[in-house]
Biotite code that builds the C-alpha atoms (Angstrom):
import biotite.structure as struc

atoms = struc.array([
    struc.Atom([-67.555, -40.192, -27.674], chain_id="A", res_id=1, res_name="UNK", atom_name="CA", element="C"),
    struc.Atom([-69.877, -41.342, -24.890], chain_id="A", res_id=2, res_name="UNK", atom_name="CA", element="C"),
    struc.Atom([-70.866, -44.397, -26.908], chain_id="A", res_id=3, res_name="UNK", atom_name="CA", element="C"),
    struc.Atom([-67.257, -45.472, -27.501], chain_id="A", res_id=4, res_name="UNK", atom_name="CA", element="C"),
    struc.Atom([-66.336, -44.974, -23.814], chain_id="A", res_id=5, res_name="UNK", atom_name="CA", element="C"),
    struc.Atom([-69.432, -46.943, -22.774], chain_id="A", res_id=6, res_name="UNK", atom_name="CA", element="C"),
    struc.Atom([-68.530, -49.783, -25.173], chain_id="A", res_id=7, res_name="UNK", atom_name="CA", element="C"),
    struc.Atom([-64.866, -49.788, -24.092], chain_id="A", res_id=8, res_name="UNK", atom_name="CA", element="C"),
    struc.Atom([-65.833, -49.962, -20.403], chain_id="A", res_id=9, res_name="UNK", atom_name="CA", element="C"),
    struc.Atom([-68.310, -52.783, -21.034], chain_id="A", res_id=10, res_name="UNK", atom_name="CA", element="C"),
    struc.Atom([-65.733, -54.744, -23.045], chain_id="A", res_id=11, res_name="UNK", atom_name="CA", element="C"),
    struc.Atom([-62.604, -54.240, -20.918], chain_id="A", res_id=12, res_name="UNK", atom_name="CA", element="C"),
    struc.Atom([-63.990, -53.327, -17.488], chain_id="A", res_id=13, res_name="UNK", atom_name="CA", element="C"),
    struc.Atom([-61.940, -50.126, -17.380], chain_id="A", res_id=14, res_name="UNK", atom_name="CA", element="C"),
    struc.Atom([-61.849, -46.698, -18.969], chain_id="A", res_id=15, res_name="UNK", atom_name="CA", element="C"),
    struc.Atom([-59.631, -45.765, -21.904], chain_id="A", res_id=16, res_name="UNK", atom_name="CA", element="C"),
    struc.Atom([-56.826, -43.345, -21.004], chain_id="A", res_id=17, res_name="UNK", atom_name="CA", element="C"),
    struc.Atom([-58.207, -40.678, -23.329], chain_id="A", res_id=18, res_name="UNK", atom_name="CA", element="C"),
    struc.Atom([-60.777, -40.044, -26.028], chain_id="A", res_id=19, res_name="UNK", atom_name="CA", element="C"),
    struc.Atom([-60.556, -37.963, -29.194], chain_id="A", res_id=20, res_name="UNK", atom_name="CA", element="C"),
    struc.Atom([-63.525, -35.755, -30.078], chain_id="A", res_id=21, res_name="UNK", atom_name="CA", element="C"),
    struc.Atom([-63.374, -33.834, -33.379], chain_id="A", res_id=22, res_name="UNK", atom_name="CA", element="C"),
    struc.Atom([-59.588, -34.081, -33.440], chain_id="A", res_id=23, res_name="UNK", atom_name="CA", element="C"),
    struc.Atom([-59.128, -32.934, -29.820], chain_id="A", res_id=24, res_name="UNK", atom_name="CA", element="C"),
    struc.Atom([-57.809, -35.362, -27.195], chain_id="A", res_id=25, res_name="UNK", atom_name="CA", element="C"),
    struc.Atom([-59.526, -35.376, -23.775], chain_id="A", res_id=26, res_name="UNK", atom_name="CA", element="C"),
    struc.Atom([-58.698, -37.123, -20.510], chain_id="A", res_id=27, res_name="UNK", atom_name="CA", element="C"),
    struc.Atom([-61.384, -39.061, -18.671], chain_id="A", res_id=28, res_name="UNK", atom_name="CA", element="C"),
    struc.Atom([-61.585, -36.233, -16.102], chain_id="A", res_id=29, res_name="UNK", atom_name="CA", element="C"),
    struc.Atom([-62.254, -33.733, -18.888], chain_id="A", res_id=30, res_name="UNK", atom_name="CA", element="C"),
    struc.Atom([-64.777, -36.114, -20.422], chain_id="A", res_id=31, res_name="UNK", atom_name="CA", element="C"),
    struc.Atom([-66.623, -36.397, -17.098], chain_id="A", res_id=32, res_name="UNK", atom_name="CA", element="C"),
    struc.Atom([-66.823, -32.599, -17.020], chain_id="A", res_id=33, res_name="UNK", atom_name="CA", element="C"),
    struc.Atom([-68.316, -32.551, -20.534], chain_id="A", res_id=34, res_name="UNK", atom_name="CA", element="C"),
    struc.Atom([-70.752, -35.394, -19.757], chain_id="A", res_id=35, res_name="UNK", atom_name="CA", element="C"),
    struc.Atom([-71.917, -33.872, -16.459], chain_id="A", res_id=36, res_name="UNK", atom_name="CA", element="C"),
    struc.Atom([-72.270, -30.422, -18.056], chain_id="A", res_id=37, res_name="UNK", atom_name="CA", element="C"),
    struc.Atom([-74.227, -31.909, -20.978], chain_id="A", res_id=38, res_name="UNK", atom_name="CA", element="C"),
    struc.Atom([-76.550, -33.734, -18.562], chain_id="A", res_id=39, res_name="UNK", atom_name="CA", element="C"),
    struc.Atom([-77.290, -30.556, -16.594], chain_id="A", res_id=40, res_name="UNK", atom_name="CA", element="C"),
    struc.Atom([-77.676, -28.444, -19.736], chain_id="A", res_id=41, res_name="UNK", atom_name="CA", element="C"),
    struc.Atom([-79.947, -30.925, -21.525], chain_id="A", res_id=42, res_name="UNK", atom_name="CA", element="C"),
    struc.Atom([-82.120, -31.167, -18.424], chain_id="A", res_id=43, res_name="UNK", atom_name="CA", element="C"),
    struc.Atom([-82.459, -27.358, -18.479], chain_id="A", res_id=44, res_name="UNK", atom_name="CA", element="C"),
    struc.Atom([-83.274, -27.351, -22.214], chain_id="A", res_id=45, res_name="UNK", atom_name="CA", element="C"),
    struc.Atom([-79.911, -25.798, -23.122], chain_id="A", res_id=46, res_name="UNK", atom_name="CA", element="C"),
    struc.Atom([-78.439, -27.485, -26.198], chain_id="A", res_id=47, res_name="UNK", atom_name="CA", element="C"),
    struc.Atom([-75.682, -24.926, -26.815], chain_id="A", res_id=48, res_name="UNK", atom_name="CA", element="C"),
    struc.Atom([-72.112, -26.175, -27.332], chain_id="A", res_id=49, res_name="UNK", atom_name="CA", element="C"),
    struc.Atom([-70.057, -26.780, -24.183], chain_id="A", res_id=50, res_name="UNK", atom_name="CA", element="C"),
    struc.Atom([-66.627, -25.257, -23.767], chain_id="A", res_id=51, res_name="UNK", atom_name="CA", element="C"),
    struc.Atom([-64.095, -27.858, -22.597], chain_id="A", res_id=52, res_name="UNK", atom_name="CA", element="C"),
    struc.Atom([-62.365, -27.263, -19.278], chain_id="A", res_id=53, res_name="UNK", atom_name="CA", element="C"),
    struc.Atom([-58.937, -28.275, -18.036], chain_id="A", res_id=54, res_name="UNK", atom_name="CA", element="C"),
    struc.Atom([-59.605, -30.644, -15.149], chain_id="A", res_id=55, res_name="UNK", atom_name="CA", element="C"),
    struc.Atom([-57.036, -32.778, -13.345], chain_id="A", res_id=56, res_name="UNK", atom_name="CA", element="C"),
    struc.Atom([-57.593, -36.462, -12.680], chain_id="A", res_id=57, res_name="UNK", atom_name="CA", element="C"),
    struc.Atom([-58.920, -37.531, -9.286], chain_id="A", res_id=58, res_name="UNK", atom_name="CA", element="C"),
    struc.Atom([-56.419, -38.460, -6.589], chain_id="A", res_id=59, res_name="UNK", atom_name="CA", element="C"),
    struc.Atom([-57.910, -41.965, -6.601], chain_id="A", res_id=60, res_name="UNK", atom_name="CA", element="C"),
    struc.Atom([-61.081, -43.653, -7.764], chain_id="A", res_id=61, res_name="UNK", atom_name="CA", element="C"),
    struc.Atom([-62.658, -44.925, -4.586], chain_id="A", res_id=62, res_name="UNK", atom_name="CA", element="C"),
    struc.Atom([-66.112, -45.539, -3.232], chain_id="A", res_id=63, res_name="UNK", atom_name="CA", element="C"),
    struc.Atom([-68.600, -48.161, -2.208], chain_id="A", res_id=64, res_name="UNK", atom_name="CA", element="C"),
    struc.Atom([-72.179, -48.371, -3.403], chain_id="A", res_id=65, res_name="UNK", atom_name="CA", element="C"),
    struc.Atom([-75.022, -50.810, -3.811], chain_id="A", res_id=66, res_name="UNK", atom_name="CA", element="C"),
    struc.Atom([-76.494, -51.587, -7.187], chain_id="A", res_id=67, res_name="UNK", atom_name="CA", element="C"),
    struc.Atom([-79.812, -50.023, -8.052], chain_id="A", res_id=68, res_name="UNK", atom_name="CA", element="C"),
    struc.Atom([-81.436, -47.201, -9.965], chain_id="A", res_id=69, res_name="UNK", atom_name="CA", element="C"),
    struc.Atom([-80.559, -43.538, -9.849], chain_id="A", res_id=70, res_name="UNK", atom_name="CA", element="C"),
    struc.Atom([-83.545, -41.555, -11.018], chain_id="A", res_id=71, res_name="UNK", atom_name="CA", element="C"),
    struc.Atom([-83.268, -38.503, -13.242], chain_id="A", res_id=72, res_name="UNK", atom_name="CA", element="C"),
    struc.Atom([-83.613, -35.925, -10.465], chain_id="A", res_id=73, res_name="UNK", atom_name="CA", element="C"),
    struc.Atom([-80.819, -37.665, -8.548], chain_id="A", res_id=74, res_name="UNK", atom_name="CA", element="C"),
    struc.Atom([-78.356, -38.104, -11.406], chain_id="A", res_id=75, res_name="UNK", atom_name="CA", element="C"),
    struc.Atom([-78.898, -34.489, -12.520], chain_id="A", res_id=76, res_name="UNK", atom_name="CA", element="C"),
    struc.Atom([-78.196, -33.308, -8.952], chain_id="A", res_id=77, res_name="UNK", atom_name="CA", element="C"),
    struc.Atom([-75.089, -35.523, -8.797], chain_id="A", res_id=78, res_name="UNK", atom_name="CA", element="C"),
    struc.Atom([-73.924, -34.006, -12.110], chain_id="A", res_id=79, res_name="UNK", atom_name="CA", element="C"),
    struc.Atom([-74.334, -30.542, -10.562], chain_id="A", res_id=80, res_name="UNK", atom_name="CA", element="C"),
    struc.Atom([-72.336, -31.670, -7.528], chain_id="A", res_id=81, res_name="UNK", atom_name="CA", element="C"),
    struc.Atom([-69.569, -33.022, -9.792], chain_id="A", res_id=82, res_name="UNK", atom_name="CA", element="C"),
    struc.Atom([-69.408, -29.704, -11.671], chain_id="A", res_id=83, res_name="UNK", atom_name="CA", element="C"),
    struc.Atom([-69.314, -27.704, -8.433], chain_id="A", res_id=84, res_name="UNK", atom_name="CA", element="C"),
    struc.Atom([-66.462, -29.886, -7.153], chain_id="A", res_id=85, res_name="UNK", atom_name="CA", element="C"),
    struc.Atom([-64.506, -29.527, -10.394], chain_id="A", res_id=86, res_name="UNK", atom_name="CA", element="C"),
    struc.Atom([-64.994, -25.757, -10.421], chain_id="A", res_id=87, res_name="UNK", atom_name="CA", element="C"),
    struc.Atom([-63.866, -25.482, -6.783], chain_id="A", res_id=88, res_name="UNK", atom_name="CA", element="C"),
    struc.Atom([-60.890, -27.867, -6.831], chain_id="A", res_id=89, res_name="UNK", atom_name="CA", element="C"),
    struc.Atom([-59.830, -28.032, -10.487], chain_id="A", res_id=90, res_name="UNK", atom_name="CA", element="C"),
    struc.Atom([-59.900, -31.811, -10.508], chain_id="A", res_id=91, res_name="UNK", atom_name="CA", element="C"),
    struc.Atom([-62.401, -34.634, -10.831], chain_id="A", res_id=92, res_name="UNK", atom_name="CA", element="C"),
    struc.Atom([-63.823, -36.063, -7.608], chain_id="A", res_id=93, res_name="UNK", atom_name="CA", element="C"),
    struc.Atom([-62.652, -39.455, -6.308], chain_id="A", res_id=94, res_name="UNK", atom_name="CA", element="C"),
    struc.Atom([-66.348, -40.348, -5.943], chain_id="A", res_id=95, res_name="UNK", atom_name="CA", element="C"),
    struc.Atom([-69.812, -38.802, -5.886], chain_id="A", res_id=96, res_name="UNK", atom_name="CA", element="C"),
    struc.Atom([-72.238, -39.360, -3.034], chain_id="A", res_id=97, res_name="UNK", atom_name="CA", element="C"),
    struc.Atom([-75.666, -40.680, -4.033], chain_id="A", res_id=98, res_name="UNK", atom_name="CA", element="C"),
    struc.Atom([-78.590, -42.416, -2.368], chain_id="A", res_id=99, res_name="UNK", atom_name="CA", element="C"),
    struc.Atom([-76.886, -45.682, -3.370], chain_id="A", res_id=100, res_name="UNK", atom_name="CA", element="C"),
    struc.Atom([-73.545, -44.794, -1.776], chain_id="A", res_id=101, res_name="UNK", atom_name="CA", element="C"),
    struc.Atom([-70.271, -43.332, -3.007], chain_id="A", res_id=102, res_name="UNK", atom_name="CA", element="C"),
    struc.Atom([-69.843, -43.972, -6.730], chain_id="A", res_id=103, res_name="UNK", atom_name="CA", element="C"),
    struc.Atom([-66.163, -44.032, -7.785], chain_id="A", res_id=104, res_name="UNK", atom_name="CA", element="C"),
    struc.Atom([-64.822, -41.772, -10.531], chain_id="A", res_id=105, res_name="UNK", atom_name="CA", element="C"),
    struc.Atom([-64.413, -44.579, -13.085], chain_id="A", res_id=106, res_name="UNK", atom_name="CA", element="C"),
    struc.Atom([-68.013, -45.657, -12.619], chain_id="A", res_id=107, res_name="UNK", atom_name="CA", element="C"),
    struc.Atom([-69.206, -42.026, -12.854], chain_id="A", res_id=108, res_name="UNK", atom_name="CA", element="C"),
    struc.Atom([-67.620, -41.676, -16.284], chain_id="A", res_id=109, res_name="UNK", atom_name="CA", element="C"),
    struc.Atom([-69.347, -44.893, -17.366], chain_id="A", res_id=110, res_name="UNK", atom_name="CA", element="C"),
    struc.Atom([-72.737, -43.873, -15.917], chain_id="A", res_id=111, res_name="UNK", atom_name="CA", element="C"),
    struc.Atom([-72.743, -40.441, -17.558], chain_id="A", res_id=112, res_name="UNK", atom_name="CA", element="C"),
    struc.Atom([-71.533, -42.015, -20.821], chain_id="A", res_id=113, res_name="UNK", atom_name="CA", element="C"),
    struc.Atom([-74.604, -44.273, -20.644], chain_id="A", res_id=114, res_name="UNK", atom_name="CA", element="C"),
    struc.Atom([-76.869, -41.287, -19.981], chain_id="A", res_id=115, res_name="UNK", atom_name="CA", element="C"),
    struc.Atom([-75.540, -39.229, -22.901], chain_id="A", res_id=116, res_name="UNK", atom_name="CA", element="C"),
    struc.Atom([-75.507, -42.270, -25.217], chain_id="A", res_id=117, res_name="UNK", atom_name="CA", element="C"),
    struc.Atom([-79.189, -42.782, -24.343], chain_id="A", res_id=118, res_name="UNK", atom_name="CA", element="C"),
    struc.Atom([-79.845, -39.117, -25.119], chain_id="A", res_id=119, res_name="UNK", atom_name="CA", element="C"),
    struc.Atom([-78.070, -39.487, -28.460], chain_id="A", res_id=120, res_name="UNK", atom_name="CA", element="C"),
    struc.Atom([-80.383, -42.355, -29.388], chain_id="A", res_id=121, res_name="UNK", atom_name="CA", element="C"),
    struc.Atom([-83.739, -41.215, -27.964], chain_id="A", res_id=122, res_name="UNK", atom_name="CA", element="C"),
    struc.Atom([-83.299, -37.392, -27.812], chain_id="A", res_id=123, res_name="UNK", atom_name="CA", element="C"),
    struc.Atom([-84.293, -37.321, -24.148], chain_id="A", res_id=124, res_name="UNK", atom_name="CA", element="C"),
    struc.Atom([-82.619, -38.102, -20.853], chain_id="A", res_id=125, res_name="UNK", atom_name="CA", element="C"),
    struc.Atom([-83.458, -41.508, -19.373], chain_id="A", res_id=126, res_name="UNK", atom_name="CA", element="C"),
    struc.Atom([-85.902, -41.669, -16.442], chain_id="A", res_id=127, res_name="UNK", atom_name="CA", element="C"),
    struc.Atom([-83.263, -43.606, -14.509], chain_id="A", res_id=128, res_name="UNK", atom_name="CA", element="C"),
    struc.Atom([-79.835, -45.164, -14.879], chain_id="A", res_id=129, res_name="UNK", atom_name="CA", element="C"),
    struc.Atom([-78.917, -48.528, -13.384], chain_id="A", res_id=130, res_name="UNK", atom_name="CA", element="C"),
    struc.Atom([-75.648, -48.743, -11.503], chain_id="A", res_id=131, res_name="UNK", atom_name="CA", element="C"),
])
């Protein structure tokens, strides 16, 4: 799923409205939950299946950031922050604050799709992700 979302974003410059994983349809907010949870779990050595969560879409996808690299410790912490926000508010965040600025929701889905796609290929999390 992460690979197809990554490819779609790179081709069309936007996210698909939903994605189907093993016959189940997920929104992009739900996908971000799964991607962030997978990132945190993989980093902790936990490869157990993840239970999907009902998460509402963000109010808007806003934010301003500069391009650069987010290193593993940072993107794992951001994933934790995303999960904490979702658990507290029941919806995806409009943006996530990083050392590079506020990354909008749509870009977060793309970034974590890249991270999990990398994991799928190399069986390890990348040392950094370029945004």
